[in-house]
KOLGUKE-953215 format. One line per field, with one value per atom (N, C-alpha, C): residue number from 1; x, y, z. Coordinates in Angstrom, 3 decimals, always signed. Example, Ala and Ser with C-alpha at 12.3 -4.5 7.8 and 13.67 -1.06 7.14 Angstrom:
! residues 2
num: c(1; 1; 1; 2; 2; 2)
c1: c(+13.190; +12.300; +13.200; +12.850; +13.670; +12.900)
c2: c(-5.690; -4.500; -3.300; -2.250; -1.060; +0.030)
c3: c(+7.800; +7.800; +7.800; +7.080; +7.140; +7.870)
END
This chain:
! residues 245
num: c(1; 1; 1; 2; 2; 2; 3; 3; 3; 4; 4; 4; 5; 5; 5; 6; 6; 6; 7; 7; 7; 8; 8; 8; 9; 9; 9; 10; 10; 10; 11; 11; 11; 12; 12; 12; 13; 13; 13; 14; 14; 14; 15; 15; 15; 16; 16; 16; 17; 17; 17; 18; 18; 18; 19; 19; 19; 20; 20; 20; 21; 21; 21; 22; 22; 22; 23; 23; 23; 24; 24; 24; 25; 25; 25; 26; 26; 26; 27; 27; 27; 28; 28; 28; 29; 29; 29; 30; 30; 30; 31; 31; 31; 32; 32; 32; 33; 33; 33; 34; 34; 34; 35; 35; 35; 36; 36; 36; 37; 37; 37; 38; 38; 38; 39; 39; 39; 40; 40; 40; 41; 41; 41; 42; 42; 42; 43; 43; 43; 44; 44; 44; 45; 45; 45; 46; 46; 46; 47; 47; 47; 48; 48; 48; 49; 49; 49; 50; 50; 50; 51; 51; 51; 52; 52; 52; 53; 53; 53; 54; 54; 54; 55; 55; 55; 56; 56; 56; 57; 57; 57; 58; 58; 58; 59; 59; 59; 60; 60; 60; 61; 61; 61; 62; 62; 62; 63; 63; 63; 64; 64; 64; 65; 65; 65; 66; 66; 66; 67; 67; 67; 68; 68; 68; 69; 69; 69; 70; 70; 70; 71; 71; 71; 72; 72; 72; 73; 73; 73; 74; 74; 74; 75; 75; 75; 76; 76; 76; 77; 77; 77; 78; 78; 78; 79; 79; 79; 80; 80; 80; 81; 81; 81; 82; 82; 82; 83; 83; 83; 84; 84; 84; 85; 85; 85; 86; 86; 86; 87; 87; 87; 88; 88; 88; 89; 89; 89; 90; 90; 90; 91; 91; 91; 92; 92; 92; 93; 93; 93; 94; 94; 94; 95; 95; 95; 96; 96; 96; 97; 97; 97; 98; 98; 98; 99; 99; 99; 100; 100; 100; 101; 101; 101; 102; 102; 102; 103; 103; 103; 104; 104; 104; 105; 105; 105; 106; 106; 106; 107; 107; 107; 108; 108; 108; 109; 109; 109; 110; 110; 110; 111; 111; 111; 112; 112; 112; 113; 113; 113; 114; 114; 114; 115; 115; 115; 116; 116; 116; 117; 117; 117; 118; 118; 118; 119; 119; 119; 120; 120; 120; 121; 121; 121; 122; 122; 122; 123; 123; 123; 124; 124; 124; 125; 125; 125; 126; 126; 126; 127; 127; 127; 128; 128; 128; 129; 129; 129; 130; 130; 130; 131; 131; 131; 132; 132; 132; 133; 133; 133; 134; 134; 134; 135; 135; 135; 136; 136; 136; 137; 137; 137; 138; 138; 138; 139; 139; 139; 140; 140; 140; 141; 141; 141; 142; 142; 142; 143; 143; 143; 144; 144; 144; 145; 145; 145; 146; 146; 146; 147; 147; 147; 148; 148; 148; 149; 149; 149; 150; 150; 150; 151; 151; 151; 152; 152; 152; 153; 153; 153; 154; 154; 154; 155; 155; 155; 156; 156; 156; 157; 157; 157; 158; 158; 158; 159; 159; 159; 160; 160; 160; 161; 161; 161; 162; 162; 162; 163; 163; 163; 164; 164; 164; 165; 165; 165; 166; 166; 166; 167; 167; 167; 168; 168; 168; 169; 169; 169; 170; 170; 170; 171; 171; 171; 172; 172; 172; 173; 173; 173; 174; 174; 174; 175; 175; 175; 176; 176; 176; 177; 177; 177; 178; 178; 178; 179; 179; 179; 180; 180; 180; 181; 181; 181; 182; 182; 182; 183; 183; 183; 184; 184; 184; 185; 185; 185; 186; 186; 186; 187; 187; 187; 188; 188; 188; 189; 189; 189; 190; 190; 190; 191; 191; 191; 192; 192; 192; 193; 193; 193; 194; 194; 194; 195; 195; 195; 196; 196; 196; 197; 197; 197; 198; 198; 198; 199; 199; 199; 200; 200; 200; 201; 201; 201; 202; 202; 202; 203; 203; 203; 204; 204; 204; 205; 205; 205; 206; 206; 206; 207; 207; 207; 208; 208; 208; 209; 209; 209; 210; 210; 210; 211; 211; 211; 212; 212; 212; 213; 213; 213; 214; 214; 214; 215; 215; 215; 216; 216; 216; 217; 217; 217; 218; 218; 218; 219; 219; 219; 220; 220; 220; 221; 221; 221; 222; 222; 222; 223; 223; 223; 224; 224; 224; 225; 225; 225; 226; 226; 226; 227; 227; 227; 228; 228; 228; 229; 229; 229; 230; 230; 230; 231; 231; 231; 232; 232; 232; 233; 233; 233; 234; 234; 234; 235; 235; 235; 236; 236; 236; 237; 237; 237; 238; 238; 238; 239; 239; 239; 240; 240; 240; 241; 241; 241; 242; 242; 242; 243; 243; 243; 244; 244; 244; 245; 245; 245)
c1: c(+58.185; +58.479; +57.405; +56.325; +55.231; +55.735; +55.392; +55.768; +57.078; +57.926; +59.239; +59.165; +58.219; +58.125; +57.771; +56.946; +56.631; +57.903; +58.655; +59.889; +60.878; +60.968; +61.908; +61.571; +60.283; +59.898; +60.197; +60.014; +60.348; +61.858; +62.647; +64.091; +64.539; +63.861; +64.237; +64.055; +62.937; +62.695; +63.729; +64.066; +65.040; +66.416; +66.737; +68.021; +68.162; +67.086; +67.126; +67.347; +66.740; +66.903; +68.345; +68.934; +70.321; +71.260; +70.951; +71.800; +71.809; +70.642; +70.557; +71.387; +71.478; +72.248; +73.746; +74.116; +75.522; +76.123; +75.283; +75.812; +76.031; +75.264; +75.320; +76.660; +77.316; +78.614; +79.653; +79.660; +80.644; +80.365; +79.096; +78.752; +79.184; +78.917; +79.313; +80.832; +81.520; +82.983; +83.573; +82.984; +83.455; +83.307; +82.145; +81.910; +82.924; +83.210; +84.180; +85.558; +85.958; +87.271; +87.404; +86.382; +86.428; +86.460; +85.629; +85.576; +86.891; +87.509; +88.731; +89.946; +89.843; +90.980; +91.332; +90.365; +90.635; +90.909; +91.064; +91.393; +90.623; +91.344; +90.716; +90.138; +90.187; +89.632; +88.211; +87.193; +85.811; +85.489; +86.239; +86.007; +86.349; +87.237; +87.665; +87.121; +86.382; +85.914; +84.411; +83.576; +82.119; +81.561; +82.103; +81.602; +81.858; +83.052; +83.378; +82.513; +82.291; +81.486; +80.071; +79.478; +78.120; +78.074; +79.091; +79.105; +79.351; +80.172; +80.393; +79.110; +78.333; +77.033; +76.132; +76.135; +75.360; +75.849; +77.170; +77.743; +77.284; +77.312; +76.933; +75.440; +74.634; +73.188; +72.850; +73.732; +73.536; +74.324; +74.847; +75.559; +76.776; +77.469; +78.689; +79.784; +80.470; +81.509; +82.629; +83.173; +84.233; +85.465; +85.767; +86.931; +86.770; +85.551; +85.285; +85.458; +84.965; +85.052; +86.511; +87.265; +88.674; +89.476; +89.212; +89.923; +89.614; +88.352; +87.967; +88.623; +88.694; +89.352; +90.830; +91.478; +92.908; +93.176; +92.267; +92.413; +92.289; +91.351; +91.153; +92.323; +92.930; +94.055; +95.380; +95.381; +96.595; +97.405; +96.923; +97.637; +97.579; +96.508; +96.374; +96.157; +96.582; +96.388; +94.909; +94.533; +93.143; +93.039; +91.880; +91.681; +91.193; +91.257; +90.796; +89.389; +88.449; +87.061; +86.738; +85.916; +85.495; +83.994; +83.613; +82.201; +81.624; +80.538; +79.860; +78.346; +77.638; +76.185; +75.610; +74.745; +74.064; +72.636; +72.151; +70.777; +69.975; +68.710; +67.901; +66.426; +65.671; +64.218; +63.787; +62.758; +62.183; +60.780; +60.096; +58.708; +57.844; +56.917; +56.028; +56.658; +57.856; +58.527; +59.186; +59.426; +60.061; +61.507; +61.902; +63.277; +64.129; +65.361; +66.216; +67.641; +68.217; +69.641; +70.242; +71.307; +71.927; +73.355; +73.600; +74.914; +75.767; +76.997; +77.872; +79.255; +79.948; +81.370; +82.020; +82.984; +83.509; +85.003; +85.673; +87.070; +87.182; +86.026; +86.015; +84.735; +84.830; +83.617; +82.989; +83.796; +83.224; +82.337; +82.802; +81.988; +80.709; +80.866; +79.707; +78.680; +79.153; +78.239; +77.498; +78.197; +77.553; +76.500; +76.795; +75.835; +74.594; +74.793; +73.656; +72.782; +73.416; +72.659; +71.876; +72.541; +71.899; +70.702; +70.861; +69.766; +68.585; +68.859; +67.777; +67.052; +67.802; +67.196; +66.312; +66.810; +66.072; +64.799; +64.789; +63.675; +62.770; +62.831; +61.890; +62.309; +63.608; +64.098; +65.121; +65.758; +66.821; +67.703; +68.976; +69.882; +69.508; +69.787; +69.552; +70.886; +70.942; +72.166; +72.389; +73.633; +73.916; +73.136; +72.503; +71.724; +70.258; +69.880; +68.506; +67.495; +67.863; +66.925; +67.513; +68.817; +69.463; +68.844; +68.346; +67.772; +66.484; +65.901; +64.669; +64.928; +66.187; +66.535; +67.408; +67.268; +68.096; +68.658; +69.916; +70.551; +70.005; +69.474; +68.848; +69.081; +69.039; +68.946; +67.485; +67.226; +65.837; +65.726; +64.906; +64.760; +63.285; +62.993; +61.605; +61.485; +60.310; +59.991; +58.599; +58.421; +57.111; +56.152; +55.046; +54.105; +53.489; +53.478; +52.885; +53.833; +55.084; +56.091; +56.288; +55.741; +55.979; +54.857; +54.582; +53.570; +54.081; +53.207; +53.608; +54.158; +53.477; +53.915; +55.308; +55.568; +56.876; +57.982; +57.809; +58.835; +58.999; +57.888; +57.952; +58.739; +58.481; +59.188; +60.689; +61.051; +62.474; +63.136; +62.487; +63.062; +63.205; +62.153; +62.181; +63.116; +63.166; +64.085; +65.537; +65.790; +67.153; +67.523; +66.539; +66.835; +66.352; +65.364; +64.855; +64.220; +64.301; +63.670; +62.169; +61.771; +60.367; +60.025; +58.746; +58.224; +56.879; +56.652; +55.389; +54.983; +53.689; +53.145; +52.504; +52.885; +52.360; +52.548; +51.500; +51.592; +52.141; +51.694; +52.115; +53.518; +54.121; +55.462; +55.481; +56.377; +56.730; +58.040; +58.099; +59.282; +59.893; +61.189; +61.928; +62.933; +62.897; +63.834; +64.805; +66.102; +67.129; +68.068; +68.772; +69.921; +70.995; +71.809; +72.824; +73.742; +74.132; +75.061; +74.422; +73.073; +72.379; +71.900; +72.112; +71.558; +72.004; +73.303; +73.809; +73.247; +73.240; +72.757; +71.303; +70.472; +69.048; +68.823; +69.566; +69.453; +69.837; +70.910; +71.336; +70.314; +69.652; +68.628; +67.436; +67.039; +65.912; +66.262; +67.401; +67.792; +68.163; +68.689; +69.035; +67.827; +66.663; +65.411; +64.796; +65.539; +65.054; +64.098; +64.090; +63.173; +63.910; +63.323; +63.920; +63.518; +64.494; +64.199; +63.940; +63.048; +62.787; +63.834; +64.248; +65.310; +65.952; +67.216; +67.932; +69.054; +69.093; +70.101; +70.223; +71.378; +71.536; +71.116; +70.163; +69.581; +69.362; +68.763; +68.390; +66.867; +66.259; +64.797; +64.298; +63.261; +62.712; +61.806; +61.815; +60.938; +59.525; +59.393; +58.079; +58.078; +56.884; +56.790; +55.790; +55.958; +55.075; +54.284; +52.972; +52.107; +51.998; +52.333; +52.253; +51.411; +50.780; +49.973; +50.007; +49.587; +49.444; +50.730; +50.653; +51.783; +52.973; +52.708; +53.816; +54.529; +53.774; +54.396; +55.317; +54.854; +55.674; +56.910; +56.756; +57.889; +58.983; +58.608; +59.637; +60.335; +59.600; +60.235; +61.167; +60.783; +61.630; +62.921; +62.806; +63.977; +64.907; +64.342; +65.154; +65.898; +65.192; +65.815; +66.953; +66.746; +67.782; +69.011; +68.788; +69.907; +70.651; +69.920; +70.557; +71.341; +70.984; +71.703; +73.052; +73.270; +74.560; +75.639; +76.770; +77.849; +78.300; +78.346; +78.895; +77.865; +76.600; +75.551; +75.403; +75.525; +75.402; +73.972; +73.400; +72.058; +71.298; +69.991; +69.103; +68.045; +67.950; +66.947; +65.964; +64.687; +63.665; +62.478; +61.788; +60.728; +59.333; +59.189; +57.844; +57.150; +55.832; +54.966; +54.111; +54.396; +53.682; +53.278; +52.034; +51.565; +51.354; +51.144; +50.849; +49.605; +48.608; +47.377; +47.656; +48.572; +48.905; +49.490; +50.279; +50.913; +49.881; +48.771; +47.726; +46.608; +46.796; +45.733; +45.668)
c2: c(-16.733; -15.630; -15.488; -16.230; -16.129; -16.327; -15.398; -15.527; -14.849; -14.609; -14.074; -12.641; -11.864; -10.486; -10.481; -11.434; -11.555; -11.911; -12.863; -13.290; -12.138; -11.375; -10.261; -9.236; -8.978; -7.988; -8.512; -9.810; -10.406; -10.330; -10.613; -10.542; -9.125; -8.140; -6.747; -6.401; -6.826; -6.566; -7.286; -8.520; -9.286; -8.640; -8.086; -7.431; -6.242; -5.493; -4.346; -4.814; -5.942; -6.486; -6.927; -7.570; -8.005; -6.825; -5.712; -4.535; -4.032; -4.075; -3.640; -4.542; -5.803; -6.738; -6.626; -5.817; -5.651; -6.800; -7.697; -8.872; -8.644; -7.754; -7.657; -7.140; -6.273; -5.752; -6.866; -7.777; -8.865; -9.796; -10.002; -10.857; -10.199; -8.908; -8.205; -8.146; -7.934; -7.884; -9.175; -10.312; -11.592; -11.623; -11.167; -11.150; -10.260; -9.104; -8.176; -8.826; -9.475; -10.134; -11.168; -11.997; -13.045; -12.426; -11.423; -10.782; -10.086; -9.456; -8.680; -9.549; -10.845; -11.733; -11.743; -11.433; -11.395; -9.965; -9.035; -7.660; -6.664; -5.654; -4.691; -3.475; -3.418; -2.281; -2.620; -1.978; -2.313; -2.026; -1.107; -0.817; -1.985; -2.860; -4.018; -5.324; -5.239; -6.435; -6.311; -6.847; -6.694; -7.254; -8.395; -8.992; -8.059; -7.498; -6.565; -5.317; -4.835; -3.625; -3.800; -4.940; -5.193; -5.310; -5.928; -6.080; -4.737; -3.894; -2.560; -1.741; -1.921; -1.253; -1.703; -2.994; -3.548; -2.983; -2.859; -2.327; -0.892; -0.092; +1.315; +1.468; +0.618; +0.672; +0.295; -0.465; -0.834; +0.072; +1.188; +2.193; +1.626; +0.730; +0.164; +1.234; +1.457; +2.493; +2.248; +3.332; +3.214; +2.500; +2.721; +2.055; +0.540; +0.064; -1.377; -1.918; -1.140; -1.552; -1.622; -0.562; -0.520; -1.656; -1.937; -3.008; -4.363; -4.589; -5.861; -6.022; -4.939; -5.004; -5.341; -4.691; -4.934; -6.353; -6.901; -8.300; -9.219; -8.901; -9.724; -9.675; -8.491; -8.355; -8.775; -9.047; -9.488; -8.392; -7.149; -6.034; -6.148; -6.728; -7.011; -8.510; -9.034; -10.456; -10.799; -11.932; -12.363; -13.868; -14.405; -15.851; -16.170; -17.439; -17.888; -18.438; -17.811; -18.259; -19.106; -20.120; -21.012; -20.884; -20.743; -20.694; -22.103; -22.267; -23.568; -23.342; -24.188; -24.113; -25.440; -25.376; -26.557; -26.580; -27.766; -27.933; -28.663; -28.292; -28.929; -28.712; -29.216; -29.060; -28.477; -27.636; -27.073; -27.595; -27.109; -27.503; -27.307; -28.234; -28.134; -28.562; -29.160; -29.601; -28.478; -27.349; -26.203; -26.540; -26.235; -26.434; -25.248; -25.519; -24.460; -24.577; -23.435; -23.326; -22.416; -22.865; -22.109; -21.791; -20.525; -20.088; -19.653; -20.180; -19.867; -19.441; -18.698; -18.401; -18.803; -19.708; -20.268; -20.544; -20.444; -20.852; -22.217; -22.839; -24.162; -24.881; -25.661; -26.261; -27.301; -27.943; -28.904; -28.202; -27.052; -26.268; -25.789; -25.229; -24.677; -25.749; -26.877; -27.963; -28.471; -28.576; -29.032; -28.066; -26.768; -25.761; -25.730; -25.831; -25.826; -27.053; -28.213; -29.454; -29.391; -28.951; -28.883; -27.936; -26.783; -25.803; -26.353; -26.996; -27.611; -28.670; -29.519; -30.594; -30.033; -28.984; -28.416; -27.694; -27.199; -26.361; -27.053; -28.362; -29.108; -29.282; -29.111; -29.324; -30.436; -30.623; -31.612; -31.300; -31.710; -31.552; -32.510; -32.082; -32.937; -33.162; -34.154; -34.430; -33.358; -33.103; -32.095; -32.367; -31.326; -31.457; -31.776; -32.062; -32.470; -31.355; -30.118; -29.007; -27.865; -27.921; -26.819; -26.526; -27.576; -27.397; -26.576; -26.389; -25.611; -24.110; -23.705; -22.290; -21.855; -20.594; -20.017; -18.684; -18.423; -17.161; -16.034; -15.016; -13.904; -12.593; -11.502; -10.189; -9.937; -9.315; -9.095; -7.704; -6.864; -5.464; -5.195; -4.594; -4.240; -2.737; -2.231; -0.812; -0.686; +0.232; +0.489; +0.926; +0.203; +0.477; +1.870; +2.450; +3.785; +4.893; +4.533; +5.567; +5.871; +5.028; +5.226; +4.568; +5.109; +4.524; +3.192; +2.201; +0.866; +0.872; +1.560; +1.580; +2.181; +3.242; +3.894; +2.948; +2.306; +1.404; +0.190; -0.349; -1.516; -1.196; -0.033; +0.350; +0.467; +1.091; +1.258; -0.104; -0.976; -2.283; -3.152; -3.233; -4.107; -3.574; -2.265; -1.682; -1.911; -1.987; -2.231; -3.712; -4.586; -6.005; -6.915; -6.478; -7.306; -8.590; -9.647; -10.920; -10.895; -10.247; -10.295; -9.065; -8.718; -7.608; -8.050; -7.835; -8.262; -7.284; -7.248; -6.435; -7.365; -7.212; -8.105; -7.476; -7.516; -7.085; -5.676; -4.752; -3.361; -3.089; -4.055; -3.889; -4.198; -3.527; -3.932; -4.701; -5.852; -6.707; -6.903; -6.662; -6.793; -7.928; -8.886; -10.000; -9.853; -10.100; -9.930; -11.127; -11.261; -12.161; -11.537; -12.365; -11.794; -10.783; -11.075; -10.193; -8.872; -8.797; -7.563; -6.762; -7.302; -6.688; -5.241; -4.996; -3.642; -2.652; -3.060; -2.185; -1.791; -2.760; -2.496; -1.695; -2.028; -1.260; +0.198; +0.420; +1.789; +2.525; +1.801; +2.428; +2.875; +2.035; +2.362; +3.548; +3.450; +4.526; +5.796; +5.624; +6.779; +7.585; +6.942; +7.626; +8.291; +8.293; +8.937; +8.088; +6.781; +5.870; +5.205; +5.262; +4.657; +3.188; +2.322; +0.899; +0.525; -0.431; -0.944; -1.976; -2.795; -3.772; -4.067; -4.491; -4.831; -5.787; -6.943; -7.941; -8.997; -9.657; -10.897; -12.004; -12.812; -13.790; -15.110; -16.050; -17.330; -17.418; -17.357; -17.385; -18.815; -19.211; -20.557; -20.637; -21.800; -22.010; -22.377; -22.943; -23.268; -22.855; -22.626; -22.236; -23.123; -23.152; -23.915; -22.923; -22.966; -22.067; -22.559; -21.677; -22.036; -21.008; -21.469; -20.569; -21.068; -20.190; -20.578; -21.051; -22.169; -22.679; -23.028; -23.613; -23.980; -22.745; -21.692; -20.447; -19.883; -19.901; -19.397; -20.262; -21.581; -22.497; -22.266; -22.050; -21.852; -20.513; -19.481; -18.188; -18.268; -19.047; -19.247; -19.967; -20.950; -21.679; -20.762; -19.966; -19.042; -18.060; -17.531; -16.581; -17.240; -18.473; -19.183; -19.446; -19.800; -20.029; -18.730; -17.655; -16.369; -15.832; -16.268; -15.825; -16.530; -17.614; -18.298; -17.426; -17.358; -16.455; -16.713; -17.984; -18.326; -18.293; -18.128; -18.131; -16.735; -16.651; -15.367; -15.139; -16.176; -16.050; -17.363; -17.231; -18.397; -18.170; -19.103; -19.027; -20.173; -19.876; -20.899; -20.652; -21.710; -21.562; -21.547; -20.831; -20.740; -19.465; -19.481; -18.347; -18.057; -16.926; -16.553; -15.084; -14.793; -13.416; -13.056; -11.786; -11.351; -12.043; -12.223; -12.903; -14.357; -14.987; -16.386; -16.551; -15.574; -15.658; -15.638; -15.010; -14.881; -15.907; -16.818; -17.812; -18.845)
c3: c(-38.485; -37.570; -36.514; -36.652; -35.683; -34.266; -33.411; -32.011; -31.671; -32.692; -32.338; -31.838; -32.348; -31.853; -30.373; -29.958; -28.530; -27.753; -28.287; -27.616; -27.568; -28.655; -28.678; -27.605; -27.411; -26.394; -24.998; -24.792; -23.494; -23.272; -24.314; -24.201; -23.884; -24.482; -24.247; -22.765; -22.191; -20.771; -19.917; -20.320; -19.576; -19.659; -20.837; -20.986; -20.062; -19.904; -18.991; -17.559; -17.208; -15.859; -15.638; -16.647; -16.534; -16.343; -17.015; -16.898; -15.464; -14.812; -13.419; -12.520; -12.873; -12.072; -12.355; -13.315; -13.632; -14.406; -14.954; -15.636; -17.121; -17.707; -19.162; -19.644; -18.847; -19.270; -19.385; -18.423; -18.467; -19.642; -19.976; -21.110; -22.422; -22.558; -23.772; -23.882; -22.749; -22.759; -23.321; -22.954; -23.490; -25.010; -25.499; -26.943; -27.653; -27.048; -27.640; -27.704; -26.607; -26.575; -27.688; -27.845; -28.866; -30.257; -30.496; -31.816; -32.140; -31.141; -31.360; -31.661; -31.430; -31.713; -33.198; -34.054; -35.499; -35.975; -35.031; -35.390; -34.547; -34.027; -33.128; -33.801; -35.135; -35.874; -36.314; -35.718; -36.090; -37.553; -38.157; -39.571; -40.473; -39.985; -40.765; -40.203; -39.095; -38.397; -38.146; -39.044; -38.914; -37.610; -37.166; -35.920; -34.738; -34.695; -33.614; -33.709; -34.911; -35.110; -34.560; -34.818; -34.339; -32.821; -32.244; -30.779; -30.103; -30.712; -30.151; -30.194; -31.240; -31.321; -30.173; -29.910; -28.796; -27.468; -27.307; -26.069; -25.833; -26.874; -26.726; -26.460; -27.085; -26.849; -25.410; -24.765; -23.365; -22.419; -22.960; -22.162; -21.436; -22.104; -21.532; -21.554; -20.446; -20.387; -21.399; -21.972; -22.963; -22.415; -21.138; -20.535; -20.571; -20.290; -20.341; -21.753; -22.718; -24.125; -24.562; -24.258; -24.673; -24.039; -22.764; -22.066; -22.704; -23.063; -23.680; -25.049; -25.827; -27.135; -26.969; -26.013; -25.794; -25.309; -24.521; -24.101; -25.311; -26.188; -27.372; -28.337; -28.497; -29.427; -28.808; -27.504; -26.836; -26.194; -26.279; -25.641; -24.123; -23.622; -22.195; -22.024; -20.892; -20.643; -20.492; -21.007; -20.892; -21.024; -20.754; -20.883; -22.295; -22.647; -23.964; -23.830; -24.526; -24.476; -25.697; -25.475; -26.555; -26.766; -28.045; -28.423; -28.347; -27.609; -27.571; -27.577; -28.302; -28.353; -27.874; -26.877; -26.360; -26.895; -27.186; -27.657; -26.591; -26.483; -25.454; -25.661; -24.700; -24.698; -23.362; -23.422; -22.219; -21.998; -20.969; -20.720; -21.967; -22.170; -23.325; -24.631; -24.561; -25.778; -26.553; -25.905; -26.557; -26.916; -28.153; -28.594; -28.161; -27.727; -27.205; -27.741; -28.089; -28.388; -27.325; -26.677; -25.591; -25.999; -26.316; -26.795; -25.610; -25.545; -24.418; -24.898; -24.048; -24.195; -22.883; -22.946; -21.706; -21.796; -20.647; -20.552; -19.884; -19.618; -18.991; -19.417; -20.492; -21.060; -20.122; -19.276; -18.329; -17.316; -16.813; -15.868; -16.539; -17.725; -18.423; -18.754; -19.285; -19.622; -18.413; -17.289; -16.059; -15.565; -15.639; -15.175; -16.067; -17.377; -18.303; -18.075; -17.977; -17.754; -16.443; -15.372; -14.068; -14.076; -14.735; -14.793; -15.567; -16.677; -17.454; -16.627; -15.959; -15.163; -14.044; -13.378; -12.252; -12.685; -13.909; -14.365; -15.388; -15.441; -16.282; -17.720; -18.009; -19.359; -19.401; -20.549; -20.656; -21.863; -21.755; -22.880; -24.000; -25.236; -26.395; -27.095; -27.955; -28.694; -29.757; -30.150; -31.172; -32.460; -32.978; -34.201; -33.976; -32.735; -32.454; -32.718; -32.400; -32.587; -33.421; -33.683; -34.402; -35.758; -36.437; -37.767; -37.747; -36.559; -36.439; -36.413; -36.364; -36.249; -37.423; -37.815; -38.864; -38.379; -38.692; -38.293; -39.156; -38.508; -39.211; -38.474; -39.206; -38.586; -38.254; -37.120; -36.701; -36.084; -36.685; -36.281; -35.997; -34.858; -34.553; -34.339; -34.697; -34.572; -33.981; -33.047; -32.454; -33.560; -33.692; -34.776; -34.690; -33.496; -33.341; -33.789; -34.077; -34.353; -35.828; -36.715; -38.147; -38.944; -40.128; -41.012; -41.552; -41.563; -42.004; -43.423; -44.346; -45.741; -45.884; -45.127; -45.208; -44.768; -43.617; -43.106; -44.006; -44.485; -45.359; -46.628; -47.206; -48.432; -48.185; -47.072; -46.742; -46.561; -45.801; -45.491; -46.743; -47.528; -48.701; -49.777; -49.948; -50.930; -50.532; -49.225; -48.744; -48.792; -49.093; -49.252; -48.146; -47.347; -46.258; -46.790; -46.000; -46.348; -46.108; -45.008; -44.618; -43.801; -43.815; -43.023; -42.472; -41.171; -40.559; -39.475; -39.206; -38.121; -37.111; -35.832; -34.798; -33.427; -32.605; -31.206; -31.035; -31.899; -31.773; -32.261; -32.949; -33.491; -34.982; -35.690; -37.048; -36.946; -37.586; -37.501; -38.882; -38.968; -40.226; -40.067; -40.995; -40.976; -42.135; -41.875; -42.901; -42.944; -44.046; -44.063; -43.179; -42.499; -41.613; -42.304; -43.556; -44.249; -44.668; -44.658; -45.035; -43.829; -42.634; -41.418; -41.228; -41.286; -41.061; -42.075; -43.332; -44.390; -44.167; -43.804; -43.601; -42.326; -41.261; -40.022; -40.257; -41.008; -41.300; -42.153; -43.052; -43.885; -43.038; -42.090; -41.209; -40.315; -39.645; -38.735; -39.494; -40.698; -41.517; -41.944; -41.927; -42.263; -41.036; -39.927; -38.705; -37.901; -38.157; -37.464; -36.300; -35.117; -33.927; -33.836; -33.630; -33.513; -32.057; -31.846; -30.502; -30.102; -31.061; -30.844; -32.190; -32.148; -33.376; -33.020; -33.669; -33.332; -34.416; -34.418; -35.171; -34.215; -34.632; -33.724; -34.448; -33.754; -34.352; -34.332; -35.504; -35.597; -35.811; -35.081; -35.265; -36.491; -37.133; -38.293; -37.857; -36.664; -36.102; -34.633; -34.073; -32.672; -31.935; -30.613; -29.729; -28.886; -28.977; -28.219; -26.774; -25.824; -24.409; -23.660; -22.587; -21.754; -20.314; -19.399; -17.999; -17.358; -16.636; -15.865; -16.756; -17.926; -18.810; -19.337; -19.622; -20.076; -19.001; -17.765; -16.650; -16.448; -16.629; -16.432; -17.470; -18.732; -19.753; -19.556; -19.157; -18.904; -17.702; -16.707; -15.539; -15.931; -16.828; -17.298; -18.084; -18.983; -19.780; -18.875; -17.880; -16.962; -16.193; -15.738; -14.983; -15.856; -17.116; -18.030; -18.316; -18.549; -18.849; -17.658; -16.467; -15.273; -15.113; -15.853; -15.783; -16.418; -15.766; -16.200; -17.629; -18.042; -19.350; -20.476; -20.156; -21.186; -21.771; -23.100; -23.793; -24.312; -24.909; -25.485; -25.343; -25.182; -25.174; -26.246; -27.180; -28.235; -28.037; -28.143; -27.916; -28.838; -29.229; -30.232; -29.614; -28.490; -27.913; -28.363; -28.249; -28.614; -27.378; -26.733; -25.510; -25.597; -25.301; -25.223; -23.756; -23.490; -22.120; -21.582; -22.470; -22.060; -21.703; -22.439; -22.164; -20.770; -20.340; -19.023; -17.900; -18.154; -17.128; -17.285; -18.245; -18.510; -17.380)
END
């Protein structure tokens, strides 16, 4: 988990920037549509329930949410999106997983490849870096907002895999199937989370600083700006000090 809390905080800032650009709503809408294809009732559809939580945390209007659900269930016309994950490398040998939802895989593949090439990365063959990542729930809490022992007890009693303190944050790692239960236990205790998501955590990280750190962040931003890219996961470890090195 080393380095992931830093990455999570960078992603949080990036997410706020995307919201200002008006892009995050369209990305979330795609996720809702895909999830709703197996049922529009969030009480019976865990994937949809988690995405709706994400939509509300990003202040997505209810009309947008309802329209996306209806497109997914077939009540409204919509396009068919396909889940695709691209693997690649970035500057400094950083491993990358690029998750996309697309109605045209040739367009998406071309855009991902072109962006990687322009920003100092390259596509890798399937399986080349995927083994370095594991699907996990990941919850962070501002360390100044709660006593470490209290949060640790709540998280571990609820079944968390790991608990760590780093860079002013407490980080809780969970199995994907336990994520909701542990998140509800934390929030149910009146504790505000800084971030909460199902993500792909790297087993190892690459420490970057200076120009290489700026290059990988530039690449991630360029990939996230692509319409079909939903998430970018990378195994770099960068601190604020590293960026200024």
